[in-house]
C-alpha positions in Angstrom: 84.2 85.2 71.5 81.6 87.5 72.9 83.5 88.1 76.1 86.5 89.6 74.1 84.2 92.2 72.6 82.6 93.1 75.9 85.9 93.5 77.5 86.8 96.1 75.1 83.7 98.2 76.3 84.0 97.7 79.9 85.1 101.0 80.7 83.9 102.7 77.6 82.3 106.3 78.0 79.9 107.0 75.1 79.9 110.3 73.5 79.1 111.5 70.0 79.4 109.3 67.0 82.1 110.9 64.7 83.3 113.4 67.1 87.1 112.7 66.0 86.2 114.5 62.7 84.3 117.4 64.4 85.5 120.8 65.8 84.9 121.1 69.7 84.4 124.2 71.9 83.6 125.1 75.4 81.6 128.1 76.6 80.5 129.5 80.1 77.1 131.0 81.1 78.7 133.0 83.7 76.3 134.6 86.4 77.0 137.7 88.7 74.7 139.3 91.1 74.0 143.1 90.5 71.5 145.4 92.1 69.6 142.4 93.6 69.4 140.6 90.2 71.2 137.6 88.9 72.7 138.6 85.5 74.5 136.7 82.7 77.7 138.2 81.2 77.8 138.5 77.3 80.6 139.6 75.3 80.9 141.4 71.9 83.4 139.9 69.6 86.2 142.3 68.7 85.7 143.8 65.3 89.3 142.7 64.4 88.2 139.0 64.7 88.7 136.9 61.6 85.5 134.7 62.4 82.1 136.5 63.5 83.5 139.9 64.3 81.2 141.8 66.3 78.9 139.0 67.2 77.5 138.3 70.7 78.9 135.4 72.5 79.5 133.6 75.7 83.0 133.4 77.1 84.9 130.4 75.6 86.5 128.9 72.7 88.2 125.8 71.1 88.9 122.8 72.9 92.7 121.9 72.3 93.8 118.5 71.9 95.4 118.2 75.2 92.3 119.5 77.0 89.1 118.4 78.7 86.1 120.6 78.1 86.1 122.1 81.5 89.9 122.8 81.2 89.1 124.7 77.9 86.4 126.9 79.3 88.3 127.8 82.4 91.4 128.7 80.3 89.3 130.7 77.7 87.6 132.6 80.7 90.9 133.5 81.8 92.1 134.6 78.4 89.1 136.6 77.2 88.2 138.2 80.5 91.5 138.6 82.2 90.5 136.8 85.2 92.4 134.4 87.3 91.2 131.1 88.3 90.2 132.2 91.8 87.9 135.0 90.4 85.3 132.4 89.0 83.6 129.2 89.7 82.5 126.6 87.0 79.8 124.7 88.5 78.0 122.4 86.4 78.1 121.1 82.7 74.9 121.7 80.7 73.4 120.0 77.8 75.8 119.5 74.7 75.0 121.4 71.6 75.7 119.6 68.2 75.5 121.9 65.2 74.6 120.9 61.6 78.0 122.0 60.5 80.0 119.7 62.6 80.6 121.6 65.8 80.2 120.3 69.3 79.6 122.9 72.0 80.1 121.9 75.8 78.4 124.5 77.7 79.0 125.1 81.5 77.2 127.1 84.2 79.2 129.1 86.6 79.6 132.5 88.3 81.9 135.5 88.8 82.9 136.5 92.3 83.7 140.1 91.5 82.9 141.7 88.3 85.3 144.5 88.9 88.2 142.2 88.4 87.2 141.7 84.8 90.1 143.2 82.5 88.9 142.1 78.9 91.4 140.9 76.1 90.8 143.7 73.5 92.2 141.3 70.8 89.5 139.1 71.1 86.6 141.2 73.0 85.3 144.5 72.1 83.2 144.9 75.3 81.0 143.1 77.7 77.5 143.5 78.9 75.1 142.0 81.4 71.6 140.8 81.1 69.2 140.1 84.0 68.1 136.4 83.8 64.5 137.7 84.5 64.8 139.9 81.2 65.5 136.8 79.3 62.7 134.6 80.9 60.1 137.3 80.4 60.8 138.1 76.7 60.5 135.2 74.3 62.8 135.2 71.6 62.0 135.5 67.9 62.0 132.0 66.5 62.6 131.4 62.6 62.5 127.9 61.3 64.4 127.1 58.2 64.8 123.8 56.2 68.1 122.0 55.8 68.8 120.2 52.7 71.9 118.1 51.7 73.7 119.0 48.2 74.9 115.5 47.4 78.1 115.1 45.5 77.8 114.5 41.7 79.5 111.1 42.2 76.9 110.0 44.7 76.2 106.3 44.0 72.8 106.2 43.6 72.8 103.0 42.0 73.8 101.4 45.2 70.5 102.4 47.0 67.1 101.2 46.7 65.1 103.7 44.6 68.3 105.6 43.0 67.8 109.2 42.6 64.2 109.0 43.5 65.0 107.9 47.0 63.1 109.7 49.4 66.0 111.4 51.6 65.1 113.1 55.0 65.3 116.8 55.2 66.0 118.7 58.6 64.6 121.8 60.3 67.1 124.5 61.7 65.8 126.7 64.6 67.2 130.2 64.7 66.5 132.2 67.8 66.9 136.1 68.3 66.8 137.7 71.8 66.6 141.4 71.7 68.0 143.4 74.7 68.5 147.2 74.5 70.7 147.7 71.4 71.9 144.0 71.4 70.7 141.0 69.6 71.7 137.6 70.9 71.3 135.1 68.3 72.9 131.8 66.8 74.5 129.1 68.8 74.6 131.5 71.9 70.9 132.1 71.8 70.3 128.3 71.4 72.5 127.7 74.5 70.7 130.5 76.5 67.4 128.9 75.6 68.3 125.5 76.8 69.6 127.0 80.0 66.5 129.0 80.6 64.2 125.8 80.0 66.1 123.9 82.5 65.8 126.6 84.9 62.1 127.0 84.5 61.3 123.2 84.7 63.2 122.6 87.8 62.1 125.6 89.7 
């Protein structure tokens, strides 16, 4: 009966189709006021890391099975920056980012009460640096658009679809951004998250 189906969805919270088979992470845009300017904290990943050594990232990491996204980002901030929970506030969730390679990123906006309390975990973080928000707003990033194509399995059943191998499959576009600040290049997922944050900030002023 229809009522039975509807009952299943009474308290359902929609999310992302297929998320159970995707990796998930949480990151934090952490602000700090310095020299009368609001800055964002970035970290350079340790050169000894297995994945993306030396890349610039936001504090954060993998969401464990037992965690909510906000619990994960709070834990990661403590682990990577050596802070205790009273040293910072996570204030708002920002727009989700879903990558073409099956990663869901939950960004959050927050602030650090005292930057002098940071004691980086050198196993994960080489060093941190700060960038004034106005610097990111004033300097438009380099934008490169690439094309995404699917390499279909040799066993793909073309015989089951109209048009077979001549079917007009859709292709996608992938945007890469590069923010330059002093000797640093902020790019990849970090740059996309920062761009989204700046857009929200500008549109709501």
